[in-house]
N, C-alpha and C positions, 0 to 999 in steps of 0.2 A: 504495500500499498502506501508505501515512503518512497519505494521505486517511484512508484506511476508521480506523487507529487513532485518530485522533484524534476522529473522527466519533465512535466508539465509546464517547471517555470522554468528550466532551461528553454524549452521551446520559445514561452512567451519572451525572455531575454532577447534568442536567436531570432526575433521578427519582433521585437520593439528597436534594435540596432538597427535594422534591416529598411524598417517604416525609413527612421529618422537618417537614416542614409541616404534615401530615396532621395526623404525631402531639400536635406541639402545638398544633395547634385543638380536637384531643378532650382530649388529658386537660388542657390550659391552662400556657401560659408561663407566668403568676404560682406558678400552686399546682407546675410542676417547678423555677422559680430557689427557690421557698422548701423545696423538701425540700430541693435540693442544697447550700442553705445552713444547712441542719441536720444534715450530716452531724458524725459525730463524727471529726474528726481522728486521733487514737489510731489506728484501726483503718486508715483511710486509709493513714498510713505502715505500719500493717504487711500491708497487701494489696500495698502496691508493692516490700515488702523479700520477702514471700513470691513474688511474680512475677520479681523477679531470682534469685532460689535456682530457676529453671525455666530461666533459662538455661543453668545448669553444668548439669541435667536431660538435655536436650534437646540439649545436647551430648554427655555420654557416650552419648544412644540414636545418636544419626548417627555419633557415631567406631567403636559398637559394624558399623551398615551398612558405613564406608569398610569397615573390617578382614576383611567378608567381599568385596571387592571386591578385598581385597590392597594397600589404600592406606592408610601409616600417616601420621596425624596428631597433633600432640597437643592433647590436651582445650583446653587453654589458647588455642590457637587455632581452636578452634570455635567457644569459646564466646565469643571477640571477632566471629566472623561470625555468630552466633546475634544478639547486640546489634545491628551491621551489619542487620543485616536484616528485625529490628525498626525501625530505623531507615527504610529504607527501603521496607518495608509502611506506613508513619504519609504518604511522600510520595509512593508512587508508587500510580494511580488501581487501584490490585489489591491485595485482599490475600497474594494467591502473591506480590507483586511482593520480598519479602525471599528469598525461595527463590531467583527468579530469582540476585538479586544474589549468594547466598551458594554458589552454582552457578559463578558467573562468575568468584570472589575466588579461590575454590579451584583450577579449572578453568583458568587464565589460568596456574597453573604448572608446567602438564605440559611436561616436557623428553625429551616423545619416550623414556619409557624402562619405557613399559607401554602395552600394545596396548590399544584402544579406552580410554584412558583419561579424556576428556573424557562416554564416555557411561557409564563405570563414574560418575563423580563423580555426575552425571544420577539413574542409578539411586538412589544412595545418597538424595541429599533425596528425591524424589519417597519415596522406600522409609519414609523418616522421618516422609513427613507422612502417608499414609497408616494408618502402625502406631500413629501416637500416635491418629485420629481411630475406627478399627475398633479397640481396647481401649477406647477414649469407648463406641462407642455398646454392644461386648458387657457392659461393665461396668452400663451403664445394662438393657439385654435381661434378664440374667443379677436384678435387683433388681425386675423389673418383677411378678415373680407379688408379693411382698410389698406392690408399691403399688395393688393395682386396688381396694381399700375409700379410695382417697383422689377420687374422681368425677374420673379426668384417663384416660376410659379411647381416646377416641379419642387422643391423647399418647401415650398407651400403644402403640396401633396404629400410629400413625405412627412412631416410635422402634426396632419391629421391625422393619416395614415395609422403611428405613432400613440398619438394622443386615444382614436379608437379601439387599436388594442387593447392599449393600459385601462380604459375604461370596460370592454367585454371581460379581459381578463381579472379583473377586478367583481364584477358583477359572480362570475363565477365562483369565484372562491367568499365572498360574502353570502349570497344567496344558501341560505339553508337547503329548499327544498333539491337544487342543484348538485349538489354536495350529494343529500339524501339519494339522487339518481343515479349519481358515479357509485357511490356504495354498490346500490343494487346492482348495475346495467354493466360493470368496469371491470374484466380480471382482476383482480388481484388488489382493489381499488379496498376494499373491507379491510382485506389486513395490513394494508400502509396506513389506512386511516385510523384503526381502532393501534397502532404502536402507541407508547406510554405518552413520548414524546409531541408525533400529529395529535394524539386528541385534544392534549393540552394548549396544544395553537388550538386548532381548531375550537375549542371552545370559551379561549380566550376573547378569539372576534365578541363574541356577545358585548365585550366591558365597553363597544367603541360606540355609547348611543349618540343622538344629533347632536348636544353638543360637545359633546367632547372631540366628536370634528367640528366643528364649527369652528370651536374653539384653535382647533390644530391648523385652520383653511388657515384664520385668520394668523398665522404665524409663519405660517407656510408662502402667503403672501408679502409679508412683513420681511424673510430671510433671501426671495426670489429677486424683489426689488433690489435688495442690495448687490446681490449678483448679478443681474444687470448693472447697475451701478457702476460694481466695480470694473466691468468688463469699459463701459463707456469711460472709465477715468484714465481705464488701461490704453484705451484707444487716445484719450487728450495727449497720454504722455509721448505720444505716435505721433503729436499734431494731425489725428484723424477726427473729422465729424464727418458723420453720415447721417444719416434719419435713423431717431429711436427704434424706428419698425423692424430696424434689417435685425439689434441687438434683440426687441423681442422673439422674432421668428429661430433665428440665429441660438441664442441661449440653452436652448431646452434641448438643441440636440447632440451641442456640445454637452451637455450632463449626460444626458443617454452613451453618448460612447463613453465615455467613466465608468458604466454599468458594466460594457462588453468586455466579456473573460481572455483578450486576446490578445492584450501587450501590458507590461510590465507597469503599474500603473493610469493605463491609457494612454502613455508615451505612446507620442508616436500614431494612432489612431487620430488623437484630438487634435493634435498637431494641424494631421492631414487634412479633420473637417472646418477648422481656422481660415487655414489655405482655401481652402475648394469654398466656402462660406463668401468671408467677404471679399475676395478676389469681384467675386457677384456685384457685390458695393461699389465696386471701385479701386477697391483697395491694393496696394501692390503685394507680391506675395511673399518678400523680404518682411514687407511690416504685418501680415499677418501671421507668419512663422515667427517674429517677434514678440507679435502679441498673446498666442499662446504661450509660448515658451515664459512669458513676464508672471504670467497669471499662475502658471504651474510652482515659478520664481513664489510668488505669494503664499501659495498652499506651502510650499516648504517653511519658510519665515515662520508661519504657525507653527507647522509640525517640530518644527526646534523649538518653540516655546514651550509643547504641547511638551517634548523629552527631558529641556529641563525641570517643569514642574512635577513630572512622572519621577525625574535621577531626585531630584528634591524632596519629596513627601515622602520615596520609598528608603530614601535615608535616614530620613525622620523617624521612621517608622522604625527602623532596627536601632536608634537611639533609643526608645523608649521600651525595647523587650528587656525582659529582666532580666540581669546578668550573672551569668551561673556561678554562684561561689567557689575561690578557691580552696582551695583543702591543704591544709597544712598539711606537711609528711608525719605519717606518725610513725617512731621508733621508741 
């Protein structure tokens, strides 16, 4: 099993290098480097600051989903876990690795006082991720009718298709009757769903009432607005001033590429998407690639903050541990 995971990691690494190499060859590494060096540092600092704010907003959203499962965790602790998750997104070979670490760090404090505690935590992490992505898709689709004059019809069609697929998928998961039909008619579905972890995960979905989902949607709107603003600010750093509609349409697709498990942390795939889409808006290839690499650099800066926080907290925890008494030699 470990050999298979190692093989997949190496394959992702090779694909990441190939994609980045192909992009740099297509765009020109000298042009890209020159563009990166021309960035206005004031806008880069602003982008890092705004991305730091998103940690708190996402923590509040996660807190809402946890409360839906009857789990009370201070927002400060969840913010810390989001910073730590960003760090592990940076060091683990997956854009979802941080979610796994957040789940582990919270679920490992289970003291057995809540049934299916771990399944509920996993459900909250999954719901938190899906809610953010779906609200972003819906935001882009909502403005699509006003973006039809931008000459990006194929991109609009892709966004609408992704949104519809997400809505249908959620309906299949959340609808109890559909789940019951699968259990009855699909071979092996009952055995799979009745596994302890899966059954607990499905049971936890009933905790997301309409008020819970509305509050989570509000925080998702706030978070996604910040993400779009961050992309706009990064564009300003390279003197890019284009219609806001482009960002509303493009950013959901960029976020989707991060969920594709085909490269290390989405590297190469995301950069390709930036180049393919922003050039439709008249942005130069080297500038589009520089914008993507800069956004990645912003996430790395936040990840480094998370790494520092993680090391400091664990160091303090070690200091608080009772030290073993040194017994003298009995002669």
